[in-house]
C-alpha positions in Angstrom: -20.6 0.9 23.3 -18.2 3.1 23.0 -16.3 4.4 19.6 -13.2 6.8 19.2 -14.4 9.2 16.6 -11.9 7.3 14.1 -13.3 4.9 14.6 -16.9 6.3 13.5 -15.7 5.4 9.4 -17.4 2.3 7.8 -21.3 3.7 6.6 -22.7 0.6 7.1 -21.8 -0.3 10.6 -22.3 3.5 11.1 -26.0 3.5 9.9 -27.0 0.6 12.2 -24.5 0.7 15.4 -25.0 3.0 18.5 -23.5 6.5 17.9 -21.2 7.4 20.7 -18.7 9.5 18.6 -19.5 12.9 20.4 -18.1 15.8 18.4 -19.4 18.7 19.9 -21.7 20.7 22.1 -24.7 21.0 19.3 -28.3 20.4 20.9 -30.7 19.1 18.5 -34.6 19.2 19.1 -36.3 16.6 20.5 -39.1 14.9 18.0 -41.3 12.1 17.7 -40.7 8.8 15.9 -43.0 8.0 13.2 -43.4 4.7 11.5 -45.8 4.0 8.6 -46.8 0.5 7.3 -46.5 0.7 3.1 -46.9 -3.0 3.4 -48.1 -5.6 5.7 -46.2 -8.8 6.5 -47.8 -12.4 7.2 -44.3 -14.0 9.0 -42.6 -13.7 12.1 -42.4 -10.6 14.4 -39.5 -8.6 15.3 -38.7 -7.6 18.4 -36.0 -5.4 20.3 -33.9 -8.1 20.7 -34.6 -9.7 17.1 -31.8 -10.4 14.5 -33.3 -9.4 11.3 -32.4 -9.8 7.7 -33.7 -6.6 5.7 -33.7 -4.4 2.4 -33.1 -1.0 3.2 -32.4 2.6 2.0 -32.0 5.0 4.3 -31.8 9.3 3.6 -31.7 12.5 5.3 -35.1 14.4 6.7 -33.8 17.3 4.8 -35.8 18.9 1.8 -33.1 17.2 -0.6 -33.4 13.9 1.0 -30.2 12.6 -0.1 -29.3 8.7 0.7 -27.0 8.4 3.0 -27.2 4.8 2.6 -28.2 1.4 1.6 -28.5 -2.4 1.5 -30.0 -5.6 0.5 -29.6 -8.8 2.3 -28.3 -6.8 5.7 -28.3 -8.7 8.9 -27.7 -7.7 12.3 -28.8 -7.9 15.8 -31.9 -4.6 16.4 -29.9 -4.6 20.2 -26.8 -3.1 17.9 -29.0 -0.4 16.1 -29.8 3.0 17.0 -33.1 3.4 19.3 -34.9 4.9 16.9 -34.6 2.2 14.2 -34.8 -0.4 16.7 -38.3 0.9 18.4 -39.6 1.6 14.8 -38.6 -2.3 14.1 -40.5 -3.5 16.4 -44.0 -5.1 15.4 -43.2 -5.3 12.1 -43.9 -8.8 11.0 -41.8 -10.5 7.6 -42.7 -9.6 4.1 -43.5 -6.0 5.5 -42.4 -2.7 4.4 -42.3 0.2 6.7 -41.0 4.1 6.7 -39.4 4.9 9.8 -38.5 8.2 10.9 -36.0 9.0 13.1 -35.8 11.9 15.1 -31.7 13.1 16.1 -32.8 12.4 19.8 -33.2 8.6 18.7 -30.6 8.8 16.2 -27.5 9.8 15.9 -28.3 13.1 18.0 -25.5 16.1 18.1 -22.8 13.3 16.1 -21.5 14.2 12.5 -21.0 11.2 10.8 -19.4 11.2 7.1 -22.9 11.0 4.8 -24.9 12.4 8.1 -25.0 15.9 9.2 -25.5 16.6 13.1 -29.1 16.7 14.5 -30.5 15.4 11.2 -33.6 13.3 11.1 -33.2 9.9 9.0 -35.5 8.3 7.1 -35.6 4.4 6.7 -37.8 3.0 4.1 -37.3 -0.8 5.0 -38.4 -3.9 3.5 -38.1 -7.0 6.4 -37.0 -10.1 5.0 -36.7 -12.8 7.7 -36.5 -12.8 11.7 -34.6 -14.9 13.0 -36.0 -16.7 16.5 -34.9 -15.4 19.8 
């Protein structure tokens, strides 16, 4: 999906939708996706193509840890999420809580969004409420 830079405004959509608003030649360092289960779930398991309902808080991986987005009872298709978020959700079970650390190369790369600087590492604390059966 390619969005024009002028359409990259709505924050919640920007948090989850694939980023394609190239704002410049800045080169970001590659990094590794990291997940940490804070509480294991016991329900259905999320797959890369699942529709999920979650509660989340997203913050920058910078020293300030500034929150760039949050939501309760948010439903969306994981195949519409940034690569690192989608990969970090795979295998998570309903009722679980997970911290997903997304490096820039699996997030928005050199794209600068209103609350997310270019080349940002993103940290999501996610509670998986429900997985829609595929």
